[in-house]
C-alpha positions as a printed NumPy array, in Angstrom:
array([[  3.898,  -4.154,  18.429],
       [  5.675,  -0.89 ,  17.006],
       [  9.275,  -0.362,  17.237],
       [  8.399,   2.873,  19.888],
       [  6.552,   0.278,  22.219],
       [  9.588,  -1.853,  22.323],
       [ 11.591,  -2.376,  25.885],
       [ 14.488,  -1.469,  26.608],
       [ 17.061,  -3.562,  25.552],
       [ 15.098,  -6.442,  24.075],
       [ 16.201,  -8.149,  20.923],
       [ 13.627,  -7.444,  18.73 ],
       [ 13.562,  -8.033,  14.767],
       [ 11.833,  -6.077,  12.108],
       [  8.731,  -7.528,  10.845],
       [  6.843,  -4.557,   8.272],
       [  7.141,  -1.219,   7.757],
       [  5.25 ,   0.892,   6.841],
       [  7.051,   3.236,   3.735],
       [  4.271,   5.292,   2.958],
       [  3.73 ,   6.583,   6.44 ],
       [  7.403,   8.153,   5.797],
       [  8.819,  10.941,   3.88 ],
       [ 10.477,   9.309,   0.656],
       [ 13.642,  10.623,   1.677],
       [ 13.103,   9.768,   5.288],
       [ 13.065,   6.204,   4.055],
       [ 15.459,   6.09 ,   1.792],
       [ 17.826,   7.31 ,   4.823],
       [ 16.607,   4.523,   6.69 ],
       [ 16.961,   1.936,   4.227],
       [ 20.036,   3.629,   3.552],
       [ 21.022,   2.823,   7.411],
       [ 19.899,  -0.957,   7.315],
       [ 16.185,  -0.831,   8.53 ],
       [ 14.157,  -3.235,   7.109],
       [ 12.761,  -6.053,   7.259],
       [ 14.691,  -8.492,   8.777],
       [ 16.777,  -6.404,  10.282],
       [ 17.62 ,  -7.118,  14.05 ],
       [ 17.677,  -4.245,  17.213],
       [ 17.667,  -3.06 ,  20.456],
       [ 16.138,   0.238,  21.648],
       [ 18.925,   1.582,  23.8  ],
       [ 18.29 ,   4.644,  25.184],
       [ 14.885,   6.872,  24.725],
       [ 14.975,  11.083,  24.832],
       [ 13.531,  11.923,  28.455],
       [ 10.824,  14.863,  27.699],
       [  7.37 ,  14.475,  26.752],
       [  7.339,  13.093,  23.024],
       [ 10.882,  11.124,  24.838],
       [ 11.992,  11.228,  20.92 ],
       [ 14.574,  10.947,  19.308],
       [ 15.755,   6.674,  20.757],
       [ 18.729,   5.651,  19.654],
       [ 19.262,   2.31 ,  18.459],
       [ 22.005,  -0.659,  18.358],
       [ 21.521,  -2.372,  14.671],
       [ 24.224,  -4.669,  14.684],
       [ 27.119,  -2.552,  14.837],
       [ 26.266,   1.477,  14.867],
       [ 23.948,   2.97 ,  17.16 ],
       [ 21.457,   4.964,  14.906],
       [ 18.853,   7.726,  16.131],
       [ 15.451,   7.769,  15.259],
       [ 11.86 ,  10.345,  15.857],
       [  9.659,   7.893,  17.3  ],
       [  7.128,   9.221,  14.571],
       [  9.091,   7.181,  12.206],
       [  9.974,   4.208,  15.445],
       [  5.788,   4.089,  15.577],
       [  5.63 ,   3.089,  11.089],
       [  8.139,  -0.031,  12.147],
       [  6.895,  -3.631,  13.104],
       [  9.058,  -5.667,  15.177],
       [  8.812,  -8.319,  17.117],
       [ 10.365,  -9.74 ,  20.763],
       [ 13.619, -12.168,  19.686],
       [ 14.165, -14.991,  22.628],
       [ 17.446, -14.711,  24.393],
       [ 15.823, -11.126,  26.797],
       [ 18.98 ,  -8.725,  26.375],
       [ 22.252, -10.376,  24.491],
       [ 23.831,  -8.824,  21.834],
       [ 22.184,  -7.915,  18.187],
       [ 23.351,  -8.56 ,  14.684],
       [ 22.002,  -7.06 ,  11.37 ]])
């Protein structure tokens, strides 16, 4: 499943990122923030209008905003334990 389809506050792990679908400067920024394979995260907010942009993610101790188009390039797997605290 892609990050865009992840349910609210469900912990997940990034299993793959299609870096070629992102502009190089955007990919570099996301990597610098820790968005990469193996990172654990959860969606904590979605925009309310048609595109539901942006998504707010909890990644370790940070909250980051991500465009839906970026979230579509990120494959995640659900973690056990429901809506628990997520660590990076």
